[in-house]
Structures are given as C-alpha cells and as structure tokens.
C-alpha positions as CSV (number, residue, x, y, z in Angstrom):
1,X,0.0,0.0,0.0
2,X,3.0,2.3,0.6
3,X,3.9,2.0,-3.1
4,X,0.4,3.1,-4.0
5,X,0.6,6.2,-1.8
6,X,4.0,7.1,-3.0
7,X,2.8,6.8,-6.6
8,X,-0.1,9.1,-5.7
9,X,2.2,11.6,-4.2
10,X,4.5,11.6,-7.2
11,X,1.6,12.1,-9.6
12,X,0.1,14.9,-7.6
13,X,3.4,16.7,-7.3
14,X,4.1,16.3,-11.1
15,X,0.6,17.7,-11.7
16,X,1.4,20.6,-9.4
17,X,4.6,21.3,-11.4
18,X,2.7,21.2,-14.7
19,X,0.0,23.5,-13.4
20,X,2.6,25.9,-12.0
21,X,4.5,26.0,-15.3
22,X,1.4,26.6,-17.4
23,X,0.1,29.2,-14.9
24,X,3.4,31.0,-15.0
25,X,3.2,31.2,-18.8
26,X,-0.3,32.6,-18.6
27,X,0.5,35.2,-16.0
28,X,3.6,36.3,-17.9
29,X,1.3,37.2,-20.8
30,X,-1.1,39.0,-18.3
31,X,-4.0,36.5,-18.9
32,X,-6.9,36.1,-16.5
33,X,-6.2,32.4,-15.7
34,X,-3.4,32.3,-13.2
35,X,-1.1,29.8,-11.5
36,X,-3.3,28.9,-8.6
37,X,-6.3,28.2,-10.8
38,X,-4.4,25.9,-13.2
39,X,-2.6,24.1,-10.3
40,X,-5.9,23.3,-8.6
41,X,-7.4,22.1,-11.9
42,X,-4.4,20.0,-12.8
43,X,-3.9,18.3,-9.4
44,X,-7.7,17.6,-9.1
45,X,-7.7,16.0,-12.6
46,X,-4.8,13.9,-11.6
47,X,-6.5,12.8,-8.4
48,X,-9.7,12.0,-10.4
49,X,-7.6,9.8,-12.7
50,X,-6.1,8.0,-9.7
51,X,-9.6,7.6,-8.2
52,X,-11.0,6.2,-11.4
53,X,-8.2,3.7,-11.7
54,X,-8.5,2.7,-8.0
55,X,-12.3,2.1,-8.4
56,X,-11.7,-0.1,-11.5
57,X,-9.0,-2.2,-9.9
58,X,-10.0,-2.5,-6.3
59,X,-13.8,-2.6,-6.6
60,X,-14.1,-3.9,-10.2
61,X,-17.2,-1.8,-10.9
62,X,-17.7,0.7,-13.7
63,X,-20.9,2.0,-12.1
64,X,-19.1,3.7,-9.3
65,X,-16.7,5.3,-11.8
66,X,-19.6,6.6,-13.8
67,X,-21.2,8.0,-10.5
68,X,-18.0,9.9,-9.8
69,X,-17.9,11.2,-13.3
70,X,-21.5,12.4,-12.8
71,X,-20.6,14.2,-9.7
72,X,-17.7,16.0,-11.4
73,X,-20.0,17.1,-14.3
74,X,-22.6,18.4,-11.9
75,X,-20.1,20.3,-9.7
76,X,-18.9,22.1,-12.9
77,X,-22.3,23.9,-13.1
78,X,-21.9,25.0,-9.5
79,X,-18.4,26.3,-10.2
80,X,-19.5,28.2,-13.2
81,X,-22.0,30.1,-11.0
82,X,-19.2,31.8,-9.1
83,X,-17.4,33.1,-12.3
84,X,-18.3,36.7,-13.1
85,X,-17.1,39.1,-15.8
86,X,-16.9,42.8,-14.8
87,X,-15.8,44.9,-17.7
88,X,-12.6,43.4,-19.0
89,X,-12.0,41.5,-15.8
90,X,-13.0,37.9,-15.0
91,X,-13.4,37.0,-11.3
92,X,-14.1,33.8,-9.5
93,X,-11.9,31.4,-11.6
94,X,-9.9,30.3,-8.5
95,X,-13.1,29.9,-6.5
96,X,-14.6,27.7,-9.2
97,X,-11.4,25.6,-9.3
98,X,-11.4,25.1,-5.5
99,X,-15.1,24.0,-5.7
100,X,-14.0,21.3,-8.2
101,X,-11.0,20.4,-6.1
102,X,-13.3,20.1,-3.0
103,X,-15.6,17.7,-4.9
104,X,-12.6,15.6,-5.9
105,X,-11.4,15.4,-2.3
106,X,-14.9,14.4,-1.2
107,X,-15.1,11.6,-3.7
108,X,-11.6,10.3,-2.7
109,X,-12.5,10.3,1.0
110,X,-15.7,8.5,0.2
111,X,-13.7,5.7,-1.5
112,X,-11.3,5.5,1.4
113,X,-8.3,7.2,-0.2
114,X,-7.6,9.2,3.0
115,X,-3.9,9.8,2.7
116,X,-4.0,11.0,-1.0
117,X,-7.0,13.1,-0.1
118,X,-5.1,15.0,2.6
119,X,-2.1,15.3,0.4
120,X,-4.4,17.1,-2.0
121,X,-5.8,19.3,0.7
122,X,-2.3,20.3,1.8
123,X,-1.2,21.1,-1.7
124,X,-4.4,23.1,-2.4
125,X,-3.9,25.2,0.8
126,X,-0.2,25.8,-0.1
127,X,-1.3,26.8,-3.7
128,X,-3.9,29.2,-2.4
129,X,-2.0,30.9,0.4
130,X,1.7,30.8,-0.7
131,X,1.3,31.3,-4.4
132,X,-0.9,34.4,-3.9
133,X,2.1,36.1,-2.5
134,X,4.3,34.8,-5.4
135,X,1.8,36.1,-8.0
136,X,1.7,39.5,-6.3
137,X,5.5,39.7,-6.2
138,X,6.2,38.5,-9.7
139,X,3.1,39.8,-11.4
140,X,1.9,42.9,-9.5
141,X,-0.5,44.0,-12.3
142,X,-3.9,42.7,-11.1
143,X,-7.0,43.9,-13.1
144,X,-7.8,45.7,-16.3
145,X,-8.5,49.4,-15.8
146,X,-8.7,52.6,-17.8
147,X,-6.2,55.3,-17.1
148,X,-7.2,58.8,-18.3
149,X,-4.6,61.5,-18.4
150,X,-4.9,65.1,-19.5
151,X,-1.7,67.2,-19.9
152,X,-1.4,71.0,-20.5
153,X,0.8,70.7,-23.5
154,X,0.6,69.9,-27.2
155,X,4.0,68.3,-27.4
156,X,4.0,65.2,-25.2
157,X,6.9,62.7,-25.0
158,X,4.9,59.5,-25.3
159,X,8.0,57.3,-25.0
160,X,8.9,58.8,-21.6
161,X,5.3,58.7,-20.5
162,X,5.1,55.0,-21.3
163,X,8.3,54.4,-19.3
164,X,6.9,56.2,-16.2
165,X,3.7,54.2,-16.4
166,X,5.5,50.9,-16.7
167,X,7.9,51.8,-13.9
168,X,5.0,51.8,-11.5
169,X,3.9,48.3,-12.4
170,X,1.3,49.0,-15.1
171,X,1.1,46.8,-18.2
172,X,-0.1,48.8,-21.2
173,X,-2.6,47.0,-23.4
174,X,-4.0,49.8,-25.5
175,X,-3.7,53.6,-25.9
176,X,-5.7,56.4,-27.4
177,X,-4.3,59.9,-28.0
178,X,-6.2,63.2,-28.8
179,X,-5.0,66.8,-28.9
180,X,-6.8,70.1,-28.7
181,X,-5.1,73.2,-30.2
182,X,-7.8,75.5,-28.7
183,X,-7.3,74.2,-25.1
184,X,-3.6,73.6,-25.6
185,X,-3.8,70.1,-24.1
186,X,-3.2,66.4,-24.9
187,X,-5.5,63.7,-23.7
188,X,-4.1,60.2,-23.3
189,X,-6.3,57.1,-22.5
190,X,-4.7,53.8,-21.6
191,X,-6.2,50.4,-21.1
192,X,-3.8,48.8,-18.6
193,X,-3.3,45.9,-16.2
194,X,-3.1,47.8,-13.0
195,X,-1.1,46.9,-9.9
196,X,-2.9,46.5,-6.6
197,X,-2.1,49.9,-5.0
198,X,-4.4,52.4,-3.3
199,X,-2.2,55.5,-3.1
200,X,-1.3,57.1,-6.5
201,X,0.5,60.2,-5.0
202,X,4.0,59.2,-6.2
203,X,2.7,58.0,-9.5
204,X,0.9,61.4,-10.2
205,X,4.1,63.3,-9.1
206,X,6.1,61.2,-11.6
207,X,3.6,61.9,-14.4
208,X,4.0,65.6,-13.7
209,X,7.7,65.3,-14.5
210,X,6.8,64.3,-18.1
211,X,4.4,67.3,-18.5
212,X,2.0,69.4,-16.5
213,X,-0.9,67.1,-15.5
214,X,-4.3,68.7,-15.3
215,X,-6.5,65.7,-15.0
216,X,-6.0,62.1,-13.7
217,X,-8.5,59.3,-13.3
218,X,-8.2,55.5,-13.1
219,X,-10.9,52.9,-12.8
220,X,-13.1,50.4,-14.6
221,X,-15.0,51.4,-17.7
222,X,-17.6,54.1,-16.8
223,X,-16.3,53.9,-13.2
224,X,-13.1,56.0,-13.3
225,X,-12.0,57.7,-10.1
C-alpha cells in the first residue's frame, strides 16, 4: 500500500509542477487564468484519474466510476456560477477551481483514499496561500482598468510617459491619443493591467515630470475615479 501512496504523491506533485509552469506562462502574458487556478485544476484532474483507476482495480465496478464522473460534471455547473465578468476582468476562476477540487477530495474520501486526499488538501492550501504572494510579487498587475490623463501641452513625450507608467507596475494593453489646439492640451487614455495599489500620489508626481498634468483618473469602464 505504501507504493500506492508514493505513486499518488509523485503524480500529484508532477501535476502541481505542470499547473505551475502553465500558470506561469499565462501570468507572464497577463492573462486572467493564473497559477493557482491551473494548479488546482491539474492536481484535481490527476486525483480523479487515480480515483477512477482505483475504483476499477479495487472494486471492479464501472458503475461507481460513472457515478464519480457524474458528480464531477454536476459540480462544474456550481463552479460556473461563481465566475463573473466585470468589464474586461474575470473574477471567480480560482473559487470555481477550488469547488472542483473540493468535490474531488470528497469523492476520494468516500472511496477510502484518506492519505492521498489530505495530500491534495495540503497542496491546495499551499497553492492558495503561498502562491498568492508569489503572484503578487512576480506579477503585480492585477486587473484591467482605464487610465485617463490630460496634460497641459501639445508636445508630449509618449515614450517617456510609457516608461513612467510601466515603472509603477502598469502593463499597457492599448492607448488612445487626442490633442486640442484650442485648449492647448493632450488627452491620453490607456487600457492597462493595474497593480494593486491604493495611493497614487507618487505616480501622479512622476507623471508631472513628463508634462503638467491637469486631470487624472483611473478605474473600470464608466467607473473611473
């Protein structure tokens, strides 16, 4: 039985590594699906594969395996209910993944796979708590927002402006530029992945070094502040 548990541990850890690598690639491209979500999905799928194989070999019944598959399909609808799209941002993916992982753990406990189940619980907790700090450290940009800037100048150094914005952890996705000769001003609107910060004082001061800033707002579409 020790060999079985060791095999489970190796498979789950390999699934963890695969989910981490894929999640790292997604976050590096500033996609909504992150490391924790893909890790939870990957380790849960691995555990479900172990469970299906265990049922077939130990119990010798395909009915139980079909029952487990039905539970997984049903829990998917529950998970989909917590996913919400707000503007350009998608929220609830990790919550949906943990619901699926929770169903997987419950199925495994029901079949008597206690040690693999608690291995999965431990890795899920590590993924949710520790990797949140890793994501914040490596990929500070969190959600898509609109950055509206109005400068009192007609000659704006866009290259320097972009450098200042990126210096503060913003990832520029799109930009719109308009000028007014009458008002002697330049309006720049960015769609950015914004870092999780609440105080923009230093950021605004740095923007003023590029040109005189007369208007600043940042927020979701139609909810700029």
